[in-house]
C-alpha atoms as one frame of an Amber mdcrd trajectory, in Angstrom:
protein
-214.168  39.660 -49.138-213.470  40.789 -52.543-210.873  38.376 -54.023-212.267
  38.286 -57.550-208.787  37.638 -59.123-207.243  35.663 -56.097-206.041  38.690
 -54.196-207.912  40.942 -52.016-208.136  44.862 -53.377-205.022  46.545 -51.334
-204.356  50.104 -51.982-201.313  51.937 -50.106-201.972  55.469 -49.449-198.126
  56.430 -49.928-195.015  54.887 -50.921-191.726  56.766 -51.417-189.717  54.239
 -53.112-186.661  54.151 -55.303-188.251  53.310 -58.354-187.328  50.911 -60.771
-188.614  48.095 -62.716-187.528  45.907 -59.619-189.679  48.107 -57.409-192.812
  47.499 -59.567-192.299  43.695 -59.705-191.975  43.563 -55.876-195.323  45.543
 -55.339-197.096  43.217 -57.999-195.513  40.263 -56.434-197.066  41.783 -53.004
-200.515  41.678 -54.719-200.718  45.409 -54.419-203.883  46.761 -56.467-203.096
  50.656 -56.572-200.835  53.061 -54.351-200.096  56.870 -54.009-196.385  56.853
 -55.413-194.413  59.952 -54.635-193.261  60.894 -58.273-190.682  63.654 -57.231
-188.375  64.654 -54.572-189.906  66.949 -52.043-188.596  70.259 -52.717-188.101
  69.589 -56.579-188.486  72.697 -58.575-191.199  72.569 -61.563-188.228  71.645
 -64.083-187.308  68.752 -62.051-190.992  67.731 -61.086-192.053  67.681 -64.472
-188.754  65.272 -65.216-190.113  63.024 -62.627-193.700  62.741 -64.076-192.288
  62.304 -67.446-190.201  59.321 -66.397-193.208  57.891 -64.545-194.891  58.247
 -68.095-192.367  56.497 -69.642-192.171  53.521 -67.068-195.892  53.247 -67.449
-195.459  52.394 -70.987-192.249  50.435 -70.811-193.695  48.094 -67.962-197.332
  48.062 -68.789-197.346  44.265 -68.355-197.374  44.795 -64.341-198.314  48.503
 -64.060-200.908  50.851 -65.477-201.906  54.241 -64.838-204.578  55.526 -62.473
-206.662  58.695 -62.236-209.859  57.383 -61.237-211.397  54.635 -58.968-212.703
  52.977 -62.305-209.061  52.611 -63.141-208.141  51.100 -59.908-210.754  48.655
 -60.473-209.146  47.820 -64.029-205.744  47.591 -62.155-207.579  45.241 -60.139
-209.485  43.113 -62.898-206.271  43.461 -65.018-203.578  42.093 -62.163-201.468
  45.137 -62.647-200.513  47.495 -60.190-202.256  50.994 -60.517-199.792  53.682
 -60.133-201.473  56.736 -58.747-199.186  60.150 -59.143-198.749  62.012 -56.242
-196.370  64.805 -54.705-195.356  65.340 -50.842-194.966  68.907 -51.515-196.133
  71.668 -53.784-192.860  73.251 -55.030-193.457  71.649 -58.376-196.095  74.228
 -58.953-194.010  77.262 -58.700-196.827  78.875 -57.085-198.774  79.176 -60.121
-202.272  77.973 -59.667-202.992  77.153 -63.256-200.121  74.506 -63.164-202.507
  72.453 -60.640-205.008  71.892 -63.427-202.113  71.025 -66.021-200.410  68.449
 -63.861-203.911  66.940 -63.166-204.293  66.457 -66.718-200.636  64.695 -66.518
-202.030  62.201 -64.185-200.998  63.841 -60.704-203.866  62.932 -58.286-202.565
  63.504 -54.586-200.710  66.395 -53.472-199.339  67.289 -49.846-199.255  70.769
 -49.097-196.198  71.101 -47.354-193.186  68.795 -46.605-192.249  69.258 -42.950
-191.457  72.963 -42.988-192.978  76.419 -44.172-193.610  77.084 -47.959-196.045
  79.558 -49.523-199.054  78.020 -48.462-198.580  77.232 -44.740-196.416  75.327
 -42.272-195.178  71.976 -41.795-195.245  69.762 -38.723-191.529  70.354 -38.064
-191.750  74.477 -38.541-190.809  76.623 -35.477-193.879  78.172 -35.638-197.242
  77.272 -37.234-199.227  80.400 -38.782-201.628  78.241 -40.502-203.177  78.898
 -44.035-201.815  81.472 -46.008-204.308  83.492 -48.173-202.210  82.037 -51.214
-202.913  78.623 -49.091-206.998  79.287 -49.334-206.724  79.730 -52.763-204.541
  76.426 -53.707-206.913  74.555 -51.602-209.741  75.738 -53.477-208.105  74.916
 -56.836-207.233  71.509 -55.725-210.697  70.943 -55.108-212.041  72.139 -58.630
-209.316  70.155 -60.325-210.102  67.092 -58.658-206.797  66.810 -56.721-206.684
  65.016 -53.620-205.165  67.141 -50.490-202.795  65.155 -48.108-202.206  66.861
 -44.920-199.559  64.148 -43.330-196.241  66.561 -43.236-198.457  69.285 -42.310
-198.481  71.525 -38.989-201.275  71.236 -37.086-202.681  74.612 -37.155-202.379
  74.698 -41.005-203.912  71.521 -41.456-206.779  72.564 -39.144-207.462  75.419
 -41.533-207.292  73.024 -44.697-209.865  70.773 -43.231-212.382  73.394 -42.410
-211.983  75.193 -45.619-211.643  72.250 -48.173-214.909  71.785 -50.089-214.055
  67.812 -50.648-212.736  65.551 -47.819-208.997  65.509 -47.443-206.309  62.894
 -46.017-203.906  62.160 -43.975-202.064  59.535 -46.004-199.289  58.072 -43.992
-199.722  58.746 -40.178-199.116  57.044 -36.722-201.198  57.816 -33.807-199.483
  60.676 -31.358-201.168  58.894 -28.363-199.129  56.136 -28.909-195.825  57.532
 -29.415-195.333  61.380 -29.075-193.408  62.333 -32.267-194.040  65.577 -34.346
-194.970  63.919 -37.354-197.593  61.913 -35.609-201.440  62.949 -34.852-203.197
  63.148 -32.174-206.690  62.076 -31.340-208.047  65.134 -31.574-206.690  65.826
 -35.037-207.715  62.603 -36.729-211.494  62.822 -35.337-211.157  66.580 -37.149
-210.381  65.245 -40.410-212.639  62.306 -40.165-215.507  64.288 -38.979-215.349
  66.103 -42.425-215.134  62.843 -44.317-211.271  62.536 -44.724-209.308  59.543
 -43.928-206.553  58.386 -42.048-203.843  56.421 -43.753-201.658  54.310 -40.992
-197.948  54.281 -41.518-195.620  51.311 -40.380-192.645  53.707 -40.997-189.968
  52.629 -37.596-189.282  56.465 -36.911-192.742  57.147 -36.292-193.233  53.814
 -34.098-193.070  53.819 -30.257-190.659  50.777 -30.484-188.583  52.253 -33.413
-186.808  49.778 -35.415-187.883  46.901 -32.771-191.274  47.453 -33.946-192.971
  44.083 -35.435-196.215  43.828 -37.521-198.709  43.346 -34.427-197.464  46.765
 -33.665-198.321  47.848 -36.816-201.823  46.253 -36.066-202.169  48.017 -32.683
-201.807  51.480 -34.470-204.239  50.543 -36.890-207.005  49.256 -34.522-206.026
  52.521 -32.276-207.112  54.809 -35.106-210.204  52.462 -35.664-210.994  53.168
 -32.044-210.735  56.983 -32.645-212.402  57.393 -35.811-214.302  54.402 -36.921
-213.304  51.469 -39.492-214.766  53.257 -42.176-212.447  56.344 -42.435-208.955
  54.331 -41.563-206.678  52.411 -43.977-203.158  51.836 -44.702-200.269  54.007
 -46.008-196.968  52.365 -45.356-194.506  54.948 -46.348-192.341  52.201 -47.533
-188.909  53.829 -48.759-188.170  50.052 -50.487-184.774  50.983 -52.497-183.537
  53.895 -50.463-180.269  54.052 -48.352-180.032  55.860 -45.280-176.541  56.721
 -45.655-176.742  58.500 -49.023-177.108  62.512 -50.167-180.476  61.679 -51.215
-181.156  60.803 -47.494-179.363  63.510 -46.191-181.503  65.683 -48.451-184.881
  64.246 -47.066-183.860  65.329 -43.600-182.872  69.024 -44.358-185.141  72.187
 -44.673-185.581  72.443 -48.531-183.380  69.757 -48.783-180.434  71.707 -48.232
-180.405  73.943 -45.260-180.796  73.180 -41.272-181.037  69.597 -40.317-184.504
  68.604 -39.191-183.765  65.597 -37.487-181.477  62.301 -37.303-182.960  59.092
 -38.701-180.328  56.417 -38.900-180.745  52.797 -40.662-184.338  52.045 -41.047
-185.188  48.269 -40.248-188.658  46.999 -41.048-190.307  43.811 -39.325-188.762
  40.862 -41.111-192.112  39.699 -42.228-193.584  43.251 -43.460-190.350  44.663
 -44.851-191.020  45.681 -48.454-193.585  46.105 -50.897-194.114  42.545 -51.490
-195.294  41.906 -48.077-198.916  42.858 -48.143-200.195  39.342 -47.883-198.563
  38.921 -44.573-200.228  42.002 -43.427-203.416  40.514 -44.849-202.818  37.354
 -42.641-201.824  39.398 -39.372-205.309  41.003 -39.629-206.857  37.688 -40.109
-204.955  36.265 -36.866-206.500  38.969 -34.827-209.947  37.923 -35.748-210.920
  40.965 -37.717-213.988  40.414 -39.752-213.729  39.947 -43.444-215.761  43.300
 -43.968-213.337  45.125 -41.692-209.936  43.936 -43.174-211.756  44.827 -47.011
-212.382  48.460 -45.688-208.925  49.011 -44.250-207.039  47.416 -47.141-208.313
  49.349 -49.794-212.183  50.051 -49.771-211.920  53.248 -47.719-209.624  54.481
 -50.065-211.929  53.728 -52.952-214.676  55.681 -51.038-212.471  58.825 -50.106
-210.793  59.005 -53.444-214.475  59.104 -55.098-215.053  62.309 -53.084-211.757
  63.569 -53.464-211.398  63.635 -57.098-215.091  64.425 -57.841-216.275  61.280
 -59.464
């Protein structure tokens, strides 16, 4: 296993934390090499999205002792060598582009490297997984996918509806990702993906990042680290160990009883309530971005070969991002 600096290479496919110096320190303590960090609220307009990206750029300067920017896989390896956490800027919706295709290349130059096409419901591109009717990718959506391919922006379909996701998988010239999902075969939830959906994305060279987010687990808040390993193993059995990774969707720092949390549960942040999620409780030994070493130990306790662990913890993300970013 790669342990050049004492830790394995670990890449998390998605984190949605309440960003601060304290959070970055916890990520560093956990031995995290790099992560796709949600850098704007899901329904943010272009002005607020710019402010959020600008804030990350300020943090990258102010906290450069522990974090560094990542826009290429070379940057990920640099973070690993420097013992810093590589920050991949990502969005979980496309509202920040204001439906203007040239903004995709502009934001890519600002470091935005992963974009989810919809967040739970419908936008101008297509439908989310909680939309009443999934009409598939719109004409504009097809153009958007093509522009992301050309700009080297990785496409995420985690919250996207099944029909829309299928359209993207078929049309995209580059592999796409489910960055943070759970298998529907283990728990039938609208946010989870069926074996068929995972196979479709894998057959086009894509990747399945498996989440530990308790609302999407069969035992909910009672789920433990072994349950997470079980979900990962299920996905491996479906698509193979070369196309499965981790995408924990840790929400470290967020509180469930706040207006900010209520925003995440509503269509467009303010309209109909899409679902009810109370307090979220992670397993005590895998409860935050400081606990990745416990995940490593849990994999080792399953007698997984070091080559499998290396792939799932980070190398599969490296291989996927090379293709998605056009390196």
